[in-house]
N, C-alpha and C positions, 0 to 999 in steps of 0.2 A: 821703778816703773818698767814694766816689760816693754819690749820693742813692739810697736804697732805700726802698720802701714795703712794709709787710707785705702778704703775700698776692699780690703782683704778680710773675708769672713773668718772669725776665730771662735772656735767652740770652747766655751768656758765650763760647761757641764752638759749632760745629755739634753736638757731642755732649753739651754741658753746659748745663743751665738751673738757676738757683737761685731759691728762694722763701724770703723772710724770714718767720720766725714773729714774732708780736706779743708777745715776752717780753723787752723791753729791761730792763737793770739795770746797776748798777756792775760786775757780774761777767760779763754776757753781751754787753755793749756794745749794739749796736742790736737784738740778738736772735739766735736760733739760725738758721743758714742750712741749709735742706734743698736737696740737689742732685739733679736728675734727670739720668741718664746714658743716652744712646741716642736713637734716632729712631723706628724702627718698633716696637721693644719697649724697655722701660725698666728701669733699676734706680733705686730711690729711696734716697738715702744720708741717714741721720739724719733721720727724719720729724719729730722734734722733740717738744715737750711735748704733754701731753694737752689739746689745744685744738681744739674742734670747728670753729672758723672756719679754723684753719690746715689741718686735714685737708680741709675743703671746698676750700680754695685748691689743695691738692695734687691733688685729684681733677679740678678744672677744668684744671690744667696737664697732667695725664696724658691728658685728652681722649679717653678710651675706648681708648687703646692698652694692649696687654697689659703687665703688670708682671711681670718675670721674678724680681725679688728686691727685698726691703726690707732694706737693708744698714745695719748698726749699727756705729759706731766704738767706742762705750763706753756704759755704762748709767747715766750721770747723767740726772736727770729732765728736763733740758732737751733731751735727744737721742732717747731710745728709747720713751717711753710711747705716742706716736702710732702706733707700729708695730701695735698691736692693732687700732685702728679702721681703719687702712689695709689690714691683712690681711683684715679682714671685708669691706671695700668692694671689694677687688681679687682676693682669693683668693691673693695672692702669698705665698711663704714668707719668713720672717724669717731672715736669714743674717748672720753676722758674728762679733762678739766673744762670748766665753763669758759666762754669767750671773755676776753678782757683786752681792751685796746685803750691805752692811756698815752698821753705825752710823757715819755720817760725822761726825767731830768738827769738820769745817770750818765756815766762817762763812756759807755761803749755802744757803738752803733749796731754791733751784731746782736745785742741783747734788747733792742727796742722791741715793742710789742708787735705781734703779727695781727694786723687789723683785718686780714682776710680769713682768719681761722673760723671755720664753720662746722662745728661738731654735729654728727647725726644723733648722738646720745651723750648727755652729760652724766657723769657718775658722781653721786654723793658719797660721803664718807661711809665705808662699809659695803657699798654696792660692788658687784663683780661682773666681769665678762669671762667666758670660759670656752675651751675647746677640748679636743681629744687629749686627755691626760694633763691638762693645765687649767689653772684658775688664776685670774688677776683681780685682786680686791683693792679698791681705792682706799688709801690712807691719807686723809686730808692733812696737809703739812704747810699751812700758810706761813708767810714770813719773807722768804725771798721774793715771792709774789703772792697776792691774796688768793689766787686761784690754783696754787701749786698742789698737786697730788703726787704721792709716792704710790707704788703698786706692789702689794705683797703676792708672792708665789707660794702658797702654803704647801704645795706638793714637795718643795725642797727647802722651805723656810728661808727663801731669799726675798730681798726687798730691792726693788728698783727705785733708787732714792732721788733720781733726777738731779736737780741743782741744790736740793735742800741739804744733803750731805754729799760732798764730793771727795774723791780719792786723792786730791793733790793740794787743796787749799780750803780755807773757810769761805763761806758763801757771802757774796755781796748782798747787803740789805739796803736798798736805795729807796728812800721816801720819794713820792708820796705813797706808792703802792707797797713798797717794802716796809715791813713793820717789825721792829725789834721785839716788842712784847709777844707778838704772834709767833715770831721765829723761835724765841726761847721756849714758849709753850709747846711748840711742835717738837723741839729737841727733847723736852721732858716727856712728851708722849712716846717718842721712840725709845727712850730709856726704859719704859715700862713694857716694851715688846720683847719677844725672845727670838729675833731673827738671827739666823746663822751667818749670813753674809749679805752685804749690800753691793749692788751693781749700780754705780753712779753714772751720770751722763758725761762726766769728765774725770779722768784719772782711773787708777787701778781699782779692782774689787777691794772692798773693805772686809777683811777676814775676822776682825775683832770689833764688830760695830759698836757694842756698848762702851768699850774703852775709848773709841774715837769720839763718840757722842759726849761722853763724860768730859773728855778733854776740850771739846768745842764749847760746852757750857762753861767750863772753867776759863777758857780763853776770853769769852765775852764778858764774864764777870771781872776778869783782870782788866780788860779795856775800860769797863765802867769805872773801876777803881782808879785807873790812870786819869780819866776825865775828872773825877771828883777831886783828886789831889790837885790837879792844875787849877780848877775853879776855886778851891779853897784858898789858893794863894792870891788870885786876882781874877777879875772878869777876863774872858778870852774869846777871840774869834776862832772859828773852826780852822782856817788855814794854819794859824800859828800853833794850834793844838796838834794838828796832824804832823807838823814839822818836828815837834818834840816827841810825839808818841810813836812815829813810824820811822825811826832812824835806820838808814841803810836799805830801804826798799827801793825798787825801781821807780824813778820819778813818774813814769807813765801810769803808775798805780795810785798816785796821789789823789786824783779826782775820785776814784772809787773809795779810797780811805776817807775822804771828806764826806761822802754819802753815808758811810758806815758810822762815822762819828755823829753825823746829824741824826741818824736813826736812834743811836743811844741817847742823844740829848732830848729828842722828842719823847722817848720812853720815860726818861728821868723827869721831864717837865710834866708829863701826864700823871706821874706819881707824886708830884708836888715837891720834888727835890731841888730842881733848878728852874731858872726863869731866863727869858730872853729880853735883851734891851738892844734893839737895832741889830747890828751884826754880832754883838757880844753876848755871851752866855755867862751866867753867874749863879752862885748858890742862892736858892730861894730864901727870902727873909724869914 
């Protein structure tokens, strides 16, 4: 991981600059990365949490240039809330994913949904916003959340992958909105693309994206296999399964691991492979 300092603009390629927000945690790694796209006019992707210092850093990096769009991948609170302050400062429209506000049963307060998100324009899969020398095309990638979009930059074959593919860890898939079947389908969709590089919202750029996505698919299939082996021996409750499956991880991540195992179990139940009896899960008859 390259050294990054919050609030410092770092040019990744001629059309792409990133600025790190000051919100590190076990779930956001070093923090949420905001990306500026363009040279003479800009798009700002995922302006980040409601943090006045981070918004000020974005405005410094924008340096008086017109902002064509404030672009949002999904509405977790570490991604979209700064859109309001940035819109006030720049006059730019908020464009991207659909609004979504649910009670998040997941483990992390910073990733609960932004109930105040109000886009001026929602992009469907394949729709675009563009400026001088750049185009951002929405790539629907549900799974982490049902409203998650990635954004392709065809001019340089880059993909802003949000939280769907991150540069440091696999993604949390937390029901009820997180959906493992949708997440796996979205990974398969990315495997059929020919992107040169991914710029995720957390972690370093991904320079061999297909290899990483193939590994992520394999990792999830491995987790599914672990679950099935445990259930073939006897019915199991999720906490006991996590204790056996996630040996050696930071205990603070156990609640997130439980959500992920639940997402796998719901997918397996929907496919008729397992069933639930109270708190226990077992192989379907």
